[in-house]
N, C-alpha and C positions, 0 to 999 in steps of 0.2 A: 276763170271758164268756166261753165257747167258742163261741157262736153270732155274735160278733162278729168283723166283718172287721178285719187292721189297715192302713192305707194303705201302700200300695210304693214305701217312698223313696228307698231304692238304685236300684231301676226309674226313675220319678222324675230322677232325680241323674242317672241315664245318659244319656238323653236328653235333660236339660237342657247337656250337655257334650257331646254327640253335635252338635247344634244350632249349639253355640256354635263348636266346632271347623269347621262346616260355614260358616258367614259368616267366620271368618276365610282359610280357602281359597279363599270365592269373592272375598275383598276382594284375598289377593294375586294372583289368577289377574287381575281387572281392571286391579290396579297394572301385570303382569307384560304384560298384553295391548297389545299395539302402535295409539296412538292415535293421529290424522291431527292432525297437527302447525299449531299455531296460525299460521304462518308459509304456509302451503300458499298458492296463487294459482291463481285461474283461468287455463291457456291464455290465454285469450281478453284478460285483464285483461295480461300480459309477453310477448305475440309478435303477431304482423301478420301474414294470410296472403297470400299471392301475387297482388299485382291489385286486390285489395281498398283501395283508400285513397282519399284524398280528392285534387284537384289544387287549385290554384291560381290563380285569376286575377286581371287587372287590367283597368282600365282609365281613362282619361282625359275628364271632360266638366267641364258650366257646370252650375252652380245658380246659377238667376235668384230674381225673387221679394223679396231681401231687403232689408231696411227701412235704406240707408244703410251697413252693413255689412261690403258685399261688397270687392272688392280694386280698389284704386287703379291706372285706367288708365295713369296716368305712368309707376308705378312697374312694375308686372306686364307686361309684354310679350308674357308667352305669353296673357295672355285678352283681353286685345285681338285678335291677333290673331286666336283662338278665336271671338271674337266675332262678324270681321269676315266671317270665313268661314264662321261658322255662318248670317249675315243674307244671305249672297251664294249659299246653297246654294234658299234660302227666295224668292229672288227682289230682295231687297233690294240696292243698293249704297249703301253709309254711308261710301264713301271721301272722296267729299268733304265727308263732314261732321267734326265734331271730336267724337267720341266724350266724354262728361263723366259718364258714370253710374257710379254706385257701389251699383246691387245686383244684380252676376255677378260671383260667384267662380267662380276654378277648382279644380278637386277632383282627386283620387284614388278612386278606386273601388275596393273590393276586395271578392273574394268566394271562397269554399271552395266548390266544384263537390264535389256527395259522389257515393262510388260507386256506378254503375249509377242517376245520374239520368238518366230519360228527357227524350225533349222533351216540353217544357210545363211541365215540374216549375217552379216557384218556388222561387227561396231568396233566403237573407238577404244582405243587401253593408252595407259602409261607407263612409263616406264623409270626406274630411282636405280641409280646405282648404290649397291651394298656394301662395298669394299673402298679401300681409297684411290679407285678411278679418279682418272683427274676431268676427261670428258668423254660423253659419248657420242661425237662429234662422229659419222660416215660411221655408225658399226649396225649390225644389221642382228636383228632378235633372233632366236632360233626357237625351233617349235616350243612352246610353250604352254602345257595344259594351265585352262583354267577350272580352279574351285568354288562352287560357293561355302553357304556355313553346314550344308550339310555333307561336306567332305565329297559328295558327285563334280566329275568335270561337267561344268557346263558348253565349254568354249576353247578353242586351242588360238593361241596370236602365236602371230612371225610376221618380219616383215623389215623394214628399213625405218631408223630411229630417226626422227628428225628431231632439233632442241631447239632454244631458246635463245641462249646465247653463246657464249667462247671463251676460251681461257689462252691466253697467249704473253709471251716473258722469254725473260733468259735469264744469266745467274745475277742480276743483281736485281731487277725489278720484273711487273709481272703486271698483266691487265686481265680483270674477267668481267664480265657482263653478263646479268642476270645468270642463272643457275647451268652451267654444263650437264652435270652430271643429270638431268633430269630431263625429259622427252616425253615426245606421244608418238601414234603410227594410227592413222586415219584408218579407218575401215582395217585395221589389223588383227581384228581376230574374227572367227565363223562359229556361229552358233549351232553345238551339235547336240544337244538337249532341250528339250522347250521342257519347262515347266507346266502341269497338268494342272488346269484350272480353267472350268469351264462356265463365263459368265454367264452365257443364255440362259443356261438351269436353274437360277438362283430365283428365291420363290420371297428372298427379303434380304435386301441389301442392306449394308449398314455405313452410314457416313460419321467416318470417324474428322473429328474438329481439330486443326494443326492446334489451335489456340483454347481450348478448352474453358466453357463459362457455361453455366444455369442459362441464363438470359441468349446468348448467340444459340443455343440449341434449341432451344425453344420457341424462336424467331423463324428459321431454318424449317422446324417442323411444319408450324403456320403457313410457310410459304409453298411450302410443296403439296397438304392439304389445298391451296386456294389454288394451287394448279391440276393435282385431279378431280376437285372437287369431290373429294371423301378423304373419313379421318382412316389416311393409309399411312403417315409418318406420326412419329412418336416419339419422343426425347426419352432417352433411357437412363443418361447421365447427364453428366455436364461435357464429355466429350463424345458421345455417342446417340447419334439418332436414324432408328430402325425405320425402313421404311417396306410396305410389304405390296410388291409390285400386282397390280391389278392384271386380273387373268382375261381382261378386253382389252388393253392398252394396244396399240397398233405396235406393228414392229420389236413388240418384248421389251428386255431389260433395257438392252441396245439404247435403244429411241428412248425410255424413257429417264435413263442415266445423261442421255443429252440433252435435255431439255431439263430435268434437274439443275444441271453444276451451271445453266443460265441464267437463274433465278439469281434478282440482287435482296440483299439484304443486309443489314445494318449493324455489324458486330460488337457486341458492347466490349469496351476496355474497363480493365481494373485503374482505378486513381496511384498510379504508382512512379516514382524518381527512381531512374537509374544513376548510376555517379562511377562514374571512372577516376579514380583517385591520382593511377598513376599518367592520365592526359590531361587530365583537366576538366573531361566532357560531361557533360549534364542532359540527360534528356527526361522531359517533363511531359505528362500525358496530360488532356484538356480537362480531365474529370479533377483535377488537383484542386484541391480547398485549402485555404487559410483560417482559421478563426483568429479572435481579434488579440493581435499581437506588437508589441514592441519594437522594436528591430535597430542596433546601434551600432556602427561596424566604426574602428578606432584603427591606427594604424600605430605600432610604437617601434621605434630605430632606433637600435643602441648601434653605437660604429665604436669601434677598438682600433686605436692604429698604434705601433709599434715602431719609434725609428730611433735607432741608436746615433750616441754621438758619441765622440772619440775625446776625453780631457785629458791635455797635455802639460807638461812645466812650463813658463815663462822662459822667453829665452837669455839662452846661457846660462841658467838654473840648472846648481850639480845635487840641487836634491829633488826627490818624486818621480814617479813610471810616468809613460802614457798609459791610460784605460777606455777600455768602452764602457761607457753610462747608458742606461737603459732609459728612454722615455715614453712613457707610453699616454696616450691621449683619448679620453673617453668621453663621445659624443650621444648626447640623448634628444632624439626628435616624437615627439607626440602629434598624431593629425589631429590639428583641435577645429579643424572646419568640419568633422564630422558630425552630423546630429542623428537625433530620434527620430526614428520613423514609425509612423502607427500602421499599422495596417488591419482597414473593418472585416469582420466577421464576413467568410461567405466570400472573398476576392477569388477572382480568377486569375488563370498562370498568366496571363498578358499582363495584369495588374501587379503578379508578384513579381515577376521580370521586370515591370519597369519602376515598380518601388525600388528595387534592387539594384539595379543599374544608375536612379538618381542618386543611388549614395556612392557611388563611384565604387561598385564590390567589383572584384575580379573575380575567377571560376573558381581558384581556388578558397578565395573568402565565402564565395557564396557556398562553396559544399560545406563548409563550416559550419555556417546559418543555416542552410537547411537540416545539418545535423540536432543543430540546437535548437531548433522550431519541435522537429522531431518528438526530442526529449521532453520538452516542454509541452507537449499533446497538442500542440495551434498547431500541424501537419497532416492533415484528412488524408495522407495515402501514404501510401508504403514504400519504403526506400528501399535499392537493392543495388548492394554495394559488385560491381565487379571486379 
């Protein structure tokens, strides 16, 4: 019929083809577009800022109120002297009496003073027995000054000791869980002295890398310069990046460091193989490469069995004596199914592991093989033995 309109199959096919081509181009562009590497880390997680650091505190004190589980005063002279000194400061003279208490224990008290801790702030402390005390359960730490590396008192500790274990037993046996001679006191110390450090007045801030590297330091400086839009950061050495604080930056140094620590960079790693021979643990970085090398691993087992036999004369014999005779059996087994494997130049970590696993190599033998490959000059990495 003349009035009937035919479907435009040619134009429809062309549109479908254009759509397919467009989708393919988008897929190619998405594949070629630069992606954020999965190994990128925040600067906050790989570096520290100058002055923003913890400080270690230590003190010596007495824990009282123990249920006959404290130090033996005849064996722990320092506990006895500390107890006498404390009583004398309280107006009691115990020198003429014989002290036989076992409810007191000398302890070392440790704490971490966080950065910018203000006077009156409470911090957690750890307590550990110094003498022959059996348990600190139920004890109370008396007032203990906490000093820093400069011998100045920065906090004062006191409180009820909380332990994570117990010890119980009788004359024949005893049961101990965890370590009952150590404990913690939550919010057990009060900060009495502040560390004089003014972050807001700094004109230049140094970023210290936890794992120094020239490439990582350069990447951090580049990321900071992109953030600020100026050349304000410069890598001084492999472990330090100096950042000049812009005068017109809003909210000053604190705001600047907040923005910097959220930047993401990809840390550069050294090709290294870490070996712990005691436990057989092997850790290899992804940059480890192997030159062309052939590896063969065979097992040679020598088994020696000693069996004693008794040699005695025949029945009703009047001659001869009963003697013990040693019988030694030596068996030698050599793994004949082990084959020589060739690893091509530039193989990756995964290919190296797959090749060694294909040979049936265990962790102990793998340690020896890696050391032999390094000695042959085919391992392009550094080996560190713990």
